[in-house]
PDB file of N, CA, C and O in Angstrom:
ATOM      1  N   VAL A   1     -16.598  44.781  -7.791  1.00  0.00           N
ATOM      2  CA  VAL A   1     -15.959  44.009  -6.655  1.00  0.00           C
ATOM      3  C   VAL A   1     -14.776  43.392  -7.635  1.00  0.00           C
ATOM      4  O   VAL A   1     -15.063  42.945  -8.746  1.00  0.00           O
ATOM      5  N   LYS A   2     -13.601  43.404  -7.195  1.00  0.00           N
ATOM      6  CA  LYS A   2     -12.469  42.496  -7.759  1.00  0.00           C
ATOM      7  C   LYS A   2     -12.181  41.317  -7.143  1.00  0.00           C
ATOM      8  O   LYS A   2     -12.001  41.322  -5.925  1.00  0.00           O
ATOM      9  N   GLY A   3     -12.107  40.336  -7.749  1.00  0.00           N
ATOM     10  CA  GLY A   3     -11.855  38.953  -7.197  1.00  0.00           C
ATOM     11  C   GLY A   3     -11.995  37.990  -7.978  1.00  0.00           C
ATOM     12  O   GLY A   3     -12.422  38.419  -9.050  1.00  0.00           O
ATOM     13  N   ARG A   4     -11.839  36.778  -7.993  1.00  0.00           N
ATOM     14  CA  ARG A   4     -11.709  35.578  -8.706  1.00  0.00           C
ATOM     15  C   ARG A   4     -12.648  34.364  -8.285  1.00  0.00           C
ATOM     16  O   ARG A   4     -12.534  33.651  -7.287  1.00  0.00           O
ATOM     17  N   LEU A   5     -13.674  34.302  -9.368  1.00  0.00           N
ATOM     18  CA  LEU A   5     -14.860  33.280  -8.892  1.00  0.00           C
ATOM     19  C   LEU A   5     -14.283  31.904  -9.270  1.00  0.00           C
ATOM     20  O   LEU A   5     -13.917  31.589 -10.402  1.00  0.00           O
ATOM     21  N   GLU A   6     -14.257  31.252  -8.350  1.00  0.00           N
ATOM     22  CA  GLU A   6     -13.804  29.905  -8.452  1.00  0.00           C
ATOM     23  C   GLU A   6     -14.583  28.556  -7.905  1.00  0.00           C
ATOM     24  O   GLU A   6     -14.332  28.259  -6.737  1.00  0.00           O
ATOM     25  N   GLY A   7     -15.185  27.999  -8.378  1.00  0.00           N
ATOM     26  CA  GLY A   7     -16.285  26.736  -7.679  1.00  0.00           C
ATOM     27  C   GLY A   7     -17.134  27.318  -6.844  1.00  0.00           C
ATOM     28  O   GLY A   7     -17.449  26.916  -5.723  1.00  0.00           O
ATOM     29  N   GLY A   8     -17.651  28.649  -7.620  1.00  0.00           N
ATOM     30  CA  GLY A   8     -19.091  28.955  -7.021  1.00  0.00           C
ATOM     31  C   GLY A   8     -18.560  30.335  -5.588  1.00  0.00           C
ATOM     32  O   GLY A   8     -19.274  30.986  -4.826  1.00  0.00           O
ATOM     33  N   GLN A   9     -17.217  30.306  -5.742  1.00  0.00           N
ATOM     34  CA  GLN A   9     -16.912  31.115  -4.568  1.00  0.00           C
ATOM     35  C   GLN A   9     -15.851  32.282  -4.991  1.00  0.00           C
ATOM     36  O   GLN A   9     -14.836  32.233  -5.686  1.00  0.00           O
ATOM     37  N   LEU A  10     -16.506  33.380  -4.275  1.00  0.00           N
ATOM     38  CA  LEU A  10     -15.389  34.681  -4.785  1.00  0.00           C
ATOM     39  C   LEU A  10     -14.130  34.888  -4.100  1.00  0.00           C
ATOM     40  O   LEU A  10     -14.307  35.070  -2.895  1.00  0.00           O
ATOM     41  N   TYR A  11     -13.067  34.918  -4.419  1.00  0.00           N
ATOM     42  CA  TYR A  11     -12.008  35.171  -3.799  1.00  0.00           C
ATOM     43  C   TYR A  11     -11.352  36.399  -3.705  1.00  0.00           C
ATOM     44  O   TYR A  11     -11.246  36.830  -4.854  1.00  0.00           O
ATOM     45  N   THR A  12     -10.878  37.146  -2.933  1.00  0.00           N
ATOM     46  CA  THR A  12     -10.137  38.437  -3.236  1.00  0.00           C
ATOM     47  C   THR A  12      -8.521  38.285  -3.587  1.00  0.00           C
ATOM     48  O   THR A  12      -7.732  37.476  -3.099  1.00  0.00           O
ATOM     49  N   PRO A  13      -8.320  39.116  -4.394  1.00  0.00           N
ATOM     50  CA  PRO A  13      -6.882  39.219  -5.122  1.00  0.00           C
ATOM     51  C   PRO A  13      -6.047  38.799  -3.896  1.00  0.00           C
ATOM     52  O   PRO A  13      -5.537  37.679  -3.860  1.00  0.00           O
ATOM     53  N   SER A  14      -5.884  39.794  -2.764  1.00  0.00           N
ATOM     54  CA  SER A  14      -5.159  39.283  -1.498  1.00  0.00           C
ATOM     55  C   SER A  14      -4.805  37.713  -1.309  1.00  0.00           C
ATOM     56  O   SER A  14      -3.714  37.167  -1.479  1.00  0.00           O
ATOM     57  N   TYR A  15      -5.934  37.192  -0.944  1.00  0.00           N
ATOM     58  CA  TYR A  15      -6.314  35.939  -0.519  1.00  0.00           C
ATOM     59  C   TYR A  15      -5.759  34.914  -1.867  1.00  0.00           C
ATOM     60  O   TYR A  15      -5.044  34.022  -1.410  1.00  0.00           O
ATOM     61  N   ILE A  16      -5.869  34.846  -2.990  1.00  0.00           N
ATOM     62  CA  ILE A  16      -5.637  34.456  -4.083  1.00  0.00           C
ATOM     63  C   ILE A  16      -3.846  34.500  -4.233  1.00  0.00           C
ATOM     64  O   ILE A  16      -3.163  33.635  -4.781  1.00  0.00           O
ATOM     65  N   ALA A  17      -3.416  35.600  -3.663  1.00  0.00           N
ATOM     66  CA  ALA A  17      -2.130  35.907  -4.016  1.00  0.00           C
ATOM     67  C   ALA A  17      -1.393  34.872  -2.701  1.00  0.00           C
ATOM     68  O   ALA A  17      -0.362  34.225  -2.889  1.00  0.00           O
ATOM     69  N   ARG A  18      -2.172  34.888  -1.359  1.00  0.00           N
ATOM     70  CA  ARG A  18      -1.524  34.085  -0.340  1.00  0.00           C
ATOM     71  C   ARG A  18      -1.566  32.939  -0.693  1.00  0.00           C
ATOM     72  O   ARG A  18      -0.486  32.348  -0.653  1.00  0.00           O
ATOM     73  N   VAL A  19      -2.872  32.101  -1.208  1.00  0.00           N
ATOM     74  CA  VAL A  19      -2.763  30.672  -1.709  1.00  0.00           C
ATOM     75  C   VAL A  19      -2.101  30.486  -2.552  1.00  0.00           C
ATOM     76  O   VAL A  19      -1.491  29.417  -2.575  1.00  0.00           O
ATOM     77  N   ASN A  20      -1.893  31.637  -3.831  1.00  0.00           N
ATOM     78  CA  ASN A  20      -0.926  31.231  -4.682  1.00  0.00           C
ATOM     79  C   ASN A  20       0.716  30.569  -3.944  1.00  0.00           C
ATOM     80  O   ASN A  20       1.137  29.416  -4.038  1.00  0.00           O
ATOM     81  N   ALA A  21       1.342  31.694  -3.265  1.00  0.00           N
ATOM     82  CA  ALA A  21       2.315  31.543  -2.442  1.00  0.00           C
ATOM     83  C   ALA A  21       2.534  30.118  -1.733  1.00  0.00           C
ATOM     84  O   ALA A  21       3.532  29.412  -1.879  1.00  0.00           O
ATOM     85  N   MET A  22       1.492  29.849  -0.991  1.00  0.00           N
ATOM     86  CA  MET A  22       1.523  28.509  -0.340  1.00  0.00           C
ATOM     87  C   MET A  22       1.297  27.386  -1.085  1.00  0.00           C
ATOM     88  O   MET A  22       1.521  26.282  -0.589  1.00  0.00           O
ATOM     89  N   VAL A  23       0.822  27.517  -2.376  1.00  0.00           N
ATOM     90  CA  VAL A  23       0.967  26.443  -3.686  1.00  0.00           C
ATOM     91  C   VAL A  23       2.179  26.264  -4.002  1.00  0.00           C
ATOM     92  O   VAL A  23       2.708  25.154  -3.926  1.00  0.00           O
ATOM     93  N   ARG A  24       2.779  27.302  -4.391  1.00  0.00           N
ATOM     94  CA  ARG A  24       4.368  27.746  -5.068  1.00  0.00           C
ATOM     95  C   ARG A  24       5.349  26.977  -4.096  1.00  0.00           C
ATOM     96  O   ARG A  24       6.171  26.162  -4.513  1.00  0.00           O
ATOM     97  N   GLY A  25       5.180  27.331  -2.671  1.00  0.00           N
ATOM     98  CA  GLY A  25       5.996  26.743  -1.417  1.00  0.00           C
ATOM     99  C   GLY A  25       5.886  25.095  -1.423  1.00  0.00           C
ATOM    100  O   GLY A  25       6.823  24.297  -1.415  1.00  0.00           O
ATOM    101  N   ALA A  26       4.496  24.825  -1.439  1.00  0.00           N
ATOM    102  CA  ALA A  26       4.483  23.389  -1.261  1.00  0.00           C
ATOM    103  C   ALA A  26       5.071  22.593  -2.419  1.00  0.00           C
ATOM    104  O   ALA A  26       5.751  21.590  -2.203  1.00  0.00           O
ATOM    105  N   VAL A  27       4.761  23.120  -3.877  1.00  0.00           N
ATOM    106  CA  VAL A  27       5.071  22.180  -4.714  1.00  0.00           C
ATOM    107  C   VAL A  27       6.636  22.412  -4.812  1.00  0.00           C
ATOM    108  O   VAL A  27       7.286  21.448  -5.214  1.00  0.00           O
ATOM    109  N   ARG A  28       7.234  23.428  -4.534  1.00  0.00           N
ATOM    110  CA  ARG A  28       8.841  23.709  -4.691  1.00  0.00           C
ATOM    111  C   ARG A  28       9.747  22.707  -3.451  1.00  0.00           C
ATOM    112  O   ARG A  28      10.942  22.419  -3.522  1.00  0.00           O
ATOM    113  N   GLY A  29       8.807  22.319  -2.379  1.00  0.00           N
ATOM    114  CA  GLY A  29       9.222  21.640  -1.382  1.00  0.00           C
ATOM    115  C   GLY A  29       8.906  20.203  -1.728  1.00  0.00           C
ATOM    116  O   GLY A  29       9.473  19.560  -0.845  1.00  0.00           O
ATOM    117  N   ILE A  30       8.415  19.517  -2.390  1.00  0.00           N
ATOM    118  CA  ILE A  30       8.331  18.360  -3.041  1.00  0.00           C
ATOM    119  C   ILE A  30       9.359  17.637  -3.700  1.00  0.00           C
ATOM    120  O   ILE A  30       9.698  18.072  -4.801  1.00  0.00           O
ATOM    121  N   THR A  31       9.957  16.569  -3.237  1.00  0.00           N
ATOM    122  CA  THR A  31      11.231  16.020  -3.530  1.00  0.00           C
ATOM    123  C   THR A  31      11.077  14.524  -4.448  1.00  0.00           C
ATOM    124  O   THR A  31      11.911  13.979  -5.171  1.00  0.00           O
ATOM    125  N   VAL A  32       9.757  14.138  -4.124  1.00  0.00           N
ATOM    126  CA  VAL A  32       9.536  12.835  -4.659  1.00  0.00           C
ATOM    127  C   VAL A  32       8.203  12.924  -5.368  1.00  0.00           C
ATOM    128  O   VAL A  32       7.511  13.923  -5.173  1.00  0.00           O
ATOM    129  N   PRO A  33       7.707  11.786  -6.321  1.00  0.00           N
ATOM    130  CA  PRO A  33       6.830  11.856  -7.235  1.00  0.00           C
ATOM    131  C   PRO A  33       5.680  11.877  -5.957  1.00  0.00           C
ATOM    132  O   PRO A  33       5.824  11.228  -4.922  1.00  0.00           O
ATOM    133  N   THR A  34       4.659  12.652  -6.220  1.00  0.00           N
ATOM    134  CA  THR A  34       3.614  12.959  -5.319  1.00  0.00           C
ATOM    135  C   THR A  34       1.935  13.094  -6.302  1.00  0.00           C
ATOM    136  O   THR A  34       1.752  13.479  -7.457  1.00  0.00           O
ATOM    137  N   ASN A  35       1.143  12.702  -5.472  1.00  0.00           N
ATOM    138  CA  ASN A  35      -0.013  12.946  -5.773  1.00  0.00           C
ATOM    139  C   ASN A  35      -0.663  14.348  -5.330  1.00  0.00           C
ATOM    140  O   ASN A  35      -0.904  14.620  -4.153  1.00  0.00           O
ATOM    141  N   LEU A  36      -0.873  15.053  -6.220  1.00  0.00           N
ATOM    142  CA  LEU A  36      -1.354  16.476  -5.778  1.00  0.00           C
ATOM    143  C   LEU A  36      -2.798  16.281  -5.038  1.00  0.00           C
ATOM    144  O   LEU A  36      -2.944  17.126  -4.155  1.00  0.00           O
ATOM    145  N   SER A  37      -3.535  15.683  -5.126  1.00  0.00           N
ATOM    146  CA  SER A  37      -4.429  15.927  -3.996  1.00  0.00           C
ATOM    147  C   SER A  37      -4.190  15.708  -2.511  1.00  0.00           C
ATOM    148  O   SER A  37      -5.023  15.975  -1.644  1.00  0.00           O
ATOM    149  N   THR A  38      -3.003  15.206  -2.294  1.00  0.00           N
ATOM    150  CA  THR A  38      -2.724  14.981  -1.072  1.00  0.00           C
ATOM    151  C   THR A  38      -2.008  16.355  -0.731  1.00  0.00           C
ATOM    152  O   THR A  38      -2.120  16.807   0.408  1.00  0.00           O
ATOM    153  N   VAL A  39      -1.382  16.929  -1.556  1.00  0.00           N
ATOM    154  CA  VAL A  39      -0.803  18.232  -1.102  1.00  0.00           C
ATOM    155  C   VAL A  39      -2.103  19.402  -0.982  1.00  0.00           C
ATOM    156  O   VAL A  39      -2.114  20.306  -0.147  1.00  0.00           O
ATOM    157  N   TRP A  40      -3.073  19.184  -1.909  1.00  0.00           N
ATOM    158  CA  TRP A  40      -4.140  20.172  -1.642  1.00  0.00           C
ATOM    159  C   TRP A  40      -5.038  20.098  -0.238  1.00  0.00           C
ATOM    160  O   TRP A  40      -5.531  21.052   0.363  1.00  0.00           O
ATOM    161  N   ASN A  41      -5.108  18.629   0.123  1.00  0.00           N
ATOM    162  CA  ASN A  41      -5.875  18.352   1.317  1.00  0.00           C
ATOM    163  C   ASN A  41      -4.779  18.918   2.558  1.00  0.00           C
ATOM    164  O   ASN A  41      -5.301  19.385   3.571  1.00  0.00           O
ATOM    165  N   SER A  42      -3.583  18.881   2.487  1.00  0.00           N
ATOM    166  CA  SER A  42      -2.490  19.272   3.327  1.00  0.00           C
ATOM    167  C   SER A  42      -3.078  21.248   3.501  1.00  0.00           C
ATOM    168  O   SER A  42      -3.685  21.790   4.425  1.00  0.00           O
ATOM    169  N   LEU A  43      -2.649  21.721   2.424  1.00  0.00           N
ATOM    170  CA  LEU A  43      -2.981  22.957   2.363  1.00  0.00           C
ATOM    171  C   LEU A  43      -4.432  23.488   2.502  1.00  0.00           C
ATOM    172  O   LEU A  43      -4.752  24.674   2.574  1.00  0.00           O
ATOM    173  N   GLN A  44      -5.229  22.449   2.527  1.00  0.00           N
ATOM    174  CA  GLN A  44      -6.590  23.176   3.018  1.00  0.00           C
ATOM    175  C   GLN A  44      -6.921  22.845   4.417  1.00  0.00           C
ATOM    176  O   GLN A  44      -7.985  23.236   4.897  1.00  0.00           O
ATOM    177  N   GLN A  45      -6.075  22.147   5.106  1.00  0.00           N
ATOM    178  CA  GLN A  45      -5.927  21.970   6.327  1.00  0.00           C
ATOM    179  C   GLN A  45      -5.302  23.184   7.196  1.00  0.00           C
ATOM    180  O   GLN A  45      -5.764  23.763   8.180  1.00  0.00           O
ATOM    181  N   LEU A  46      -4.032  23.376   6.456  1.00  0.00           N
ATOM    182  CA  LEU A  46      -3.343  24.552   6.942  1.00  0.00           C
ATOM    183  C   LEU A  46      -4.142  25.689   6.991  1.00  0.00           C
ATOM    184  O   LEU A  46      -4.243  26.251   8.082  1.00  0.00           O
ATOM    185  N   LEU A  47      -4.728  26.138   6.029  1.00  0.00           N
ATOM    186  CA  LEU A  47      -5.503  27.058   5.743  1.00  0.00           C
ATOM    187  C   LEU A  47      -6.790  27.253   6.726  1.00  0.00           C
ATOM    188  O   LEU A  47      -7.253  28.352   7.031  1.00  0.00           O
ATOM    189  N   GLN A  48      -7.216  26.167   7.105  1.00  0.00           N
ATOM    190  CA  GLN A  48      -8.474  26.299   8.095  1.00  0.00           C
ATOM    191  C   GLN A  48      -7.916  26.495   9.524  1.00  0.00           C
ATOM    192  O   GLN A  48      -8.681  26.925  10.387  1.00  0.00           O
ATOM    193  N   GLU A  49      -6.460  26.169   9.868  1.00  0.00           N
ATOM    194  CA  GLU A  49      -5.914  25.985  11.056  1.00  0.00           C
ATOM    195  C   GLU A  49      -5.515  27.616  11.289  1.00  0.00           C
ATOM    196  O   GLU A  49      -6.011  28.127  12.293  1.00  0.00           O
ATOM    197  N   THR A  50      -4.678  28.450  10.459  1.00  0.00           N
ATOM    198  CA  THR A  50      -4.200  29.465  10.347  1.00  0.00           C
ATOM    199  C   THR A  50      -5.513  30.714  10.273  1.00  0.00           C
ATOM    200  O   THR A  50      -5.412  31.707  10.994  1.00  0.00           O
ATOM    201  N   ASP A  51      -6.756  30.537   9.311  1.00  0.00           N
ATOM    202  CA  ASP A  51      -7.673  31.243   9.393  1.00  0.00           C
ATOM    203  C   ASP A  51      -8.604  31.359  10.440  1.00  0.00           C
ATOM    204  O   ASP A  51      -9.221  32.397  10.679  1.00  0.00           O
ATOM    205  N   GLY A  52      -8.762  29.850  11.341  1.00  0.00           N
ATOM    206  CA  GLY A  52      -9.389  29.687  12.047  1.00  0.00           C
ATOM    207  C   GLY A  52     -10.879  29.768  11.661  1.00  0.00           C
ATOM    208  O   GLY A  52     -11.849  30.301  12.199  1.00  0.00           O
ATOM    209  N   ALA A  53     -10.678  28.908  10.312  1.00  0.00           N
ATOM    210  CA  ALA A  53     -12.463  29.223   9.637  1.00  0.00           C
ATOM    211  C   ALA A  53     -12.860  27.735   9.426  1.00  0.00           C
ATOM    212  O   ALA A  53     -12.870  27.156   8.340  1.00  0.00           O
ATOM    213  N   VAL A  54     -13.055  27.417  10.151  1.00  0.00           N
ATOM    214  CA  VAL A  54     -13.882  25.885  10.719  1.00  0.00           C
ATOM    215  C   VAL A  54     -15.106  25.716   9.597  1.00  0.00           C
ATOM    216  O   VAL A  54     -15.976  26.586   9.631  1.00  0.00           O
ATOM    217  N   GLY A  55     -15.209  24.833   8.770  1.00  0.00           N
ATOM    218  CA  GLY A  55     -16.531  24.690   7.522  1.00  0.00           C
ATOM    219  C   GLY A  55     -16.195  25.533   6.656  1.00  0.00           C
ATOM    220  O   GLY A  55     -17.043  25.384   5.777  1.00  0.00           O
ATOM    221  N   ILE A  56     -15.362  26.485   6.270  1.00  0.00           N
ATOM    222  CA  ILE A  56     -14.950  27.061   5.141  1.00  0.00           C
ATOM    223  C   ILE A  56     -13.752  26.234   4.526  1.00  0.00           C
ATOM    224  O   ILE A  56     -12.744  25.864   5.128  1.00  0.00           O
ATOM    225  N   SER A  57     -14.053  26.036   3.289  1.00  0.00           N
ATOM    226  CA  SER A  57     -12.886  25.614   2.450  1.00  0.00           C
ATOM    227  C   SER A  57     -12.919  26.010   1.056  1.00  0.00           C
ATOM    228  O   SER A  57     -13.893  26.423   0.426  1.00  0.00           O
ATOM    229  N   VAL A  58     -11.638  25.818   0.626  1.00  0.00           N
ATOM    230  CA  VAL A  58     -11.104  26.353  -0.750  1.00  0.00           C
ATOM    231  C   VAL A  58     -11.471  25.009  -1.554  1.00  0.00           C
ATOM    232  O   VAL A  58     -11.344  23.827  -1.237  1.00  0.00           O
ATOM    233  N   GLU A  59     -11.981  25.638  -2.730  1.00  0.00           N
ATOM    234  CA  GLU A  59     -11.999  24.601  -3.928  1.00  0.00           C
ATOM    235  C   GLU A  59     -10.577  23.901  -4.216  1.00  0.00           C
ATOM    236  O   GLU A  59      -9.507  24.509  -4.254  1.00  0.00           O
ATOM    237  N   ALA A  60     -10.765  22.405  -4.427  1.00  0.00           N
ATOM    238  CA  ALA A  60      -9.376  21.997  -4.981  1.00  0.00           C
ATOM    239  C   ALA A  60      -9.065  22.577  -6.428  1.00  0.00           C
ATOM    240  O   ALA A  60      -7.965  22.800  -6.933  1.00  0.00           O
ATOM    241  N   SER A  61     -10.251  22.746  -6.917  1.00  0.00           N
ATOM    242  CA  SER A  61     -10.065  23.255  -8.354  1.00  0.00           C
ATOM    243  C   SER A  61      -9.375  24.704  -8.268  1.00  0.00           C
ATOM    244  O   SER A  61      -8.717  24.973  -9.273  1.00  0.00           O
ATOM    245  N   LEU A  62      -9.391  25.518  -7.442  1.00  0.00           N
ATOM    246  CA  LEU A  62      -8.439  26.896  -6.915  1.00  0.00           C
ATOM    247  C   LEU A  62      -6.885  26.192  -7.015  1.00  0.00           C
ATOM    248  O   LEU A  62      -6.051  26.532  -7.854  1.00  0.00           O
ATOM    249  N   PHE A  63      -6.711  25.306  -6.146  1.00  0.00           N
ATOM    250  CA  PHE A  63      -5.504  24.832  -6.104  1.00  0.00           C
ATOM    251  C   PHE A  63      -5.062  24.603  -7.434  1.00  0.00           C
ATOM    252  O   PHE A  63      -4.251  25.311  -8.033  1.00  0.00           O
ATOM    253  N   GLN A  64      -5.566  23.692  -7.828  1.00  0.00           N
ATOM    254  CA  GLN A  64      -5.074  23.203  -9.433  1.00  0.00           C
ATOM    255  C   GLN A  64      -4.875  24.268 -10.172  1.00  0.00           C
ATOM    256  O   GLN A  64      -3.760  24.491 -10.644  1.00  0.00           O
ATOM    257  N   SER A  65      -5.980  25.125 -10.394  1.00  0.00           N
ATOM    258  CA  SER A  65      -5.744  26.263 -11.256  1.00  0.00           C
ATOM    259  C   SER A  65      -4.443  27.064 -11.119  1.00  0.00           C
ATOM    260  O   SER A  65      -3.681  27.280 -12.061  1.00  0.00           O
ATOM    261  N   LEU A  66      -4.241  27.525  -9.735  1.00  0.00           N
ATOM    262  CA  LEU A  66      -2.979  28.169  -9.317  1.00  0.00           C
ATOM    263  C   LEU A  66      -1.816  27.656  -9.864  1.00  0.00           C
ATOM    264  O   LEU A  66      -1.016  28.229 -10.603  1.00  0.00           O
ATOM    265  N   PHE A  67      -1.786  26.146  -9.293  1.00  0.00           N
ATOM    266  CA  PHE A  67      -0.971  25.104  -9.978  1.00  0.00           C
ATOM    267  C   PHE A  67      -0.628  25.295 -11.332  1.00  0.00           C
ATOM    268  O   PHE A  67       0.521  25.586 -11.664  1.00  0.00           O
ATOM    269  N   ASN A  68      -1.263  25.197 -11.883  1.00  0.00           N
ATOM    270  CA  ASN A  68      -1.314  25.281 -13.622  1.00  0.00           C
ATOM    271  C   ASN A  68      -0.466  26.609 -13.934  1.00  0.00           C
ATOM    272  O   ASN A  68       0.535  26.688 -14.645  1.00  0.00           O
ATOM    273  N   GLU A  69      -1.180  27.734 -13.154  1.00  0.00           N
ATOM    274  CA  GLU A  69      -0.400  29.040 -13.885  1.00  0.00           C
ATOM    275  C   GLU A  69       0.913  28.882 -13.363  1.00  0.00           C
ATOM    276  O   GLU A  69       1.774  29.359 -14.103  1.00  0.00           O
ATOM    277  N   ILE A  70       1.379  28.300 -12.199  1.00  0.00           N
ATOM    278  CA  ILE A  70       2.557  28.397 -11.791  1.00  0.00           C
ATOM    279  C   ILE A  70       3.373  27.646 -12.561  1.00  0.00           C
ATOM    280  O   ILE A  70       4.452  28.156 -12.865  1.00  0.00           O
ATOM    281  N   LEU A  71       3.084  26.388 -13.014  1.00  0.00           N
ATOM    282  CA  LEU A  71       3.866  25.299 -14.246  1.00  0.00           C
ATOM    283  C   LEU A  71       3.787  26.034 -15.422  1.00  0.00           C
ATOM    284  O   LEU A  71       4.836  25.971 -16.062  1.00  0.00           O
ATOM    285  N   LYS A  72       2.718  26.861 -16.052  1.00  0.00           N
ATOM    286  CA  LYS A  72       2.975  27.459 -17.260  1.00  0.00           C
ATOM    287  C   LYS A  72       4.097  28.874 -17.158  1.00  0.00           C
ATOM    288  O   LYS A  72       4.766  29.293 -18.102  1.00  0.00           O
ATOM    289  N   GLU A  73       4.081  29.383 -15.902  1.00  0.00           N
ATOM    290  CA  GLU A  73       5.075  30.274 -15.974  1.00  0.00           C
ATOM    291  C   GLU A  73       6.348  29.749 -15.663  1.00  0.00           C
ATOM    292  O   GLU A  73       7.187  30.623 -15.447  1.00  0.00           O
ATOM    293  N   LYS A  74       6.788  28.449 -15.566  1.00  0.00           N
ATOM    294  CA  LYS A  74       7.876  27.916 -15.609  1.00  0.00           C
ATOM    295  C   LYS A  74       8.555  28.395 -13.907  1.00  0.00           C
ATOM    296  O   LYS A  74       9.739  28.638 -13.672  1.00  0.00           O
ATOM    297  N   GLU A  75       7.575  28.420 -13.052  1.00  0.00           N
ATOM    298  CA  GLU A  75       8.184  28.681 -11.694  1.00  0.00           C
ATOM    299  C   GLU A  75       8.590  27.455 -10.910  1.00  0.00           C
ATOM    300  O   GLU A  75       9.452  27.463 -10.032  1.00  0.00           O
ATOM    301  N   VAL A  76       8.044  26.623 -11.217  1.00  0.00           N
ATOM    302  CA  VAL A  76       8.453  25.077 -10.791  1.00  0.00           C
ATOM    303  C   VAL A  76       8.902  24.156 -12.148  1.00  0.00           C
ATOM    304  O   VAL A  76       8.426  24.262 -13.278  1.00  0.00           O
ATOM    305  N   LEU A  77       9.727  23.428 -11.795  1.00  0.00           N
ATOM    306  CA  LEU A  77       9.936  22.242 -12.832  1.00  0.00           C
ATOM    307  C   LEU A  77       9.711  20.856 -12.649  1.00  0.00           C
ATOM    308  O   LEU A  77      10.066  20.404 -11.561  1.00  0.00           O
ATOM    309  N   GLY A  78       9.224  20.117 -13.428  1.00  0.00           N
ATOM    310  CA  GLY A  78       8.892  18.799 -13.270  1.00  0.00           C
ATOM    311  C   GLY A  78       7.749  18.579 -14.148  1.00  0.00           C
ATOM    312  O   GLY A  78       7.376  19.419 -14.967  1.00  0.00           O
ATOM    313  N   SER A  79       7.165  17.382 -13.965  1.00  0.00           N
ATOM    314  CA  SER A  79       6.279  16.769 -15.104  1.00  0.00           C
ATOM    315  C   SER A  79       4.922  16.310 -14.497  1.00  0.00           C
ATOM    316  O   SER A  79       4.979  15.478 -13.591  1.00  0.00           O
ATOM    317  N   LEU A  80       3.951  16.674 -14.821  1.00  0.00           N
ATOM    318  CA  LEU A  80       2.593  16.299 -14.593  1.00  0.00           C
ATOM    319  C   LEU A  80       1.981  15.064 -15.332  1.00  0.00           C
ATOM    320  O   LEU A  80       2.068  15.061 -16.560  1.00  0.00           O
ATOM    321  N   ARG A  81       1.434  14.125 -14.767  1.00  0.00           N
ATOM    322  CA  ARG A  81       0.733  12.859 -15.341  1.00  0.00           C
ATOM    323  C   ARG A  81      -0.518  12.734 -14.957  1.00  0.00           C
ATOM    324  O   ARG A  81      -0.695  12.516 -13.759  1.00  0.00           O
ATOM    325  N   ALA A  82      -1.666  12.834 -15.821  1.00  0.00           N
ATOM    326  CA  ALA A  82      -3.087  12.360 -15.507  1.00  0.00           C
ATOM    327  C   ALA A  82      -3.493  13.637 -14.863  1.00  0.00           C
ATOM    328  O   ALA A  82      -4.505  13.645 -14.163  1.00  0.00           O
ATOM    329  N   GLY A  83      -2.793  14.718 -15.040  1.00  0.00           N
ATOM    330  CA  GLY A  83      -3.579  15.886 -14.210  1.00  0.00           C
ATOM    331  C   GLY A  83      -3.189  16.027 -12.553  1.00  0.00           C
ATOM    332  O   GLY A  83      -3.352  17.084 -11.942  1.00  0.00           O
ATOM    333  N   MET A  84      -2.699  14.900 -11.989  1.00  0.00           N
ATOM    334  CA  MET A  84      -2.967  15.046 -10.472  1.00  0.00           C
ATOM    335  C   MET A  84      -1.289  14.407  -9.964  1.00  0.00           C
ATOM    336  O   MET A  84      -0.813  14.704  -8.868  1.00  0.00           O
ATOM    337  N   HIS A  85      -0.681  13.662 -10.805  1.00  0.00           N
ATOM    338  CA  HIS A  85       0.899  13.057 -10.225  1.00  0.00           C
ATOM    339  C   HIS A  85       1.924  13.827 -10.570  1.00  0.00           C
ATOM    340  O   HIS A  85       2.434  13.634 -11.673  1.00  0.00           O
ATOM    341  N   TRP A  86       2.418  14.816  -9.738  1.00  0.00           N
ATOM    342  CA  TRP A  86       3.647  15.466  -9.908  1.00  0.00           C
ATOM    343  C   TRP A  86       5.059  14.641  -9.654  1.00  0.00           C
ATOM    344  O   TRP A  86       5.404  14.009  -8.656  1.00  0.00           O
ATOM    345  N   THR A  87       5.745  14.861 -10.886  1.00  0.00           N
ATOM    346  CA  THR A  87       7.048  14.309 -10.664  1.00  0.00           C
ATOM    347  C   THR A  87       8.027  15.744 -10.550  1.00  0.00           C
ATOM    348  O   THR A  87       7.985  16.561 -11.469  1.00  0.00           O
ATOM    349  N   PRO A  88       8.742  15.927  -9.568  1.00  0.00           N
ATOM    350  CA  PRO A  88       9.786  17.204  -9.517  1.00  0.00           C
ATOM    351  C   PRO A  88      11.057  16.910 -10.499  1.00  0.00           C
ATOM    352  O   PRO A  88      11.522  15.813 -10.809  1.00  0.00           O
ATOM    353  N   ALA A  89      11.472  18.181 -10.888  1.00  0.00           N
ATOM    354  CA  ALA A  89      12.743  17.561 -11.720  1.00  0.00           C
ATOM    355  C   ALA A  89      14.025  17.868 -10.779  1.00  0.00           C
ATOM    356  O   ALA A  89      15.150  17.518 -11.135  1.00  0.00           O
TER     357      ALA A  89
END
């Protein structure tokens, strides 16, 4: 089985790609310094609404892990303080 194990949950590559695109889009849309936990909560709610999956949640660690990959590859520009406070460039 191909997938990504994060926080005790197994995610398919297509689901990871979808969530990765959501994280990238959300972070690119930020124009003021923002606490990323607020963004992760909004994405969590959006995923639940679009998937209709009440009670199923994506671990915040997955959002953070995907964000760190996006940041490492310089797909978004800005600075990260204390691991959670994002200031866009």
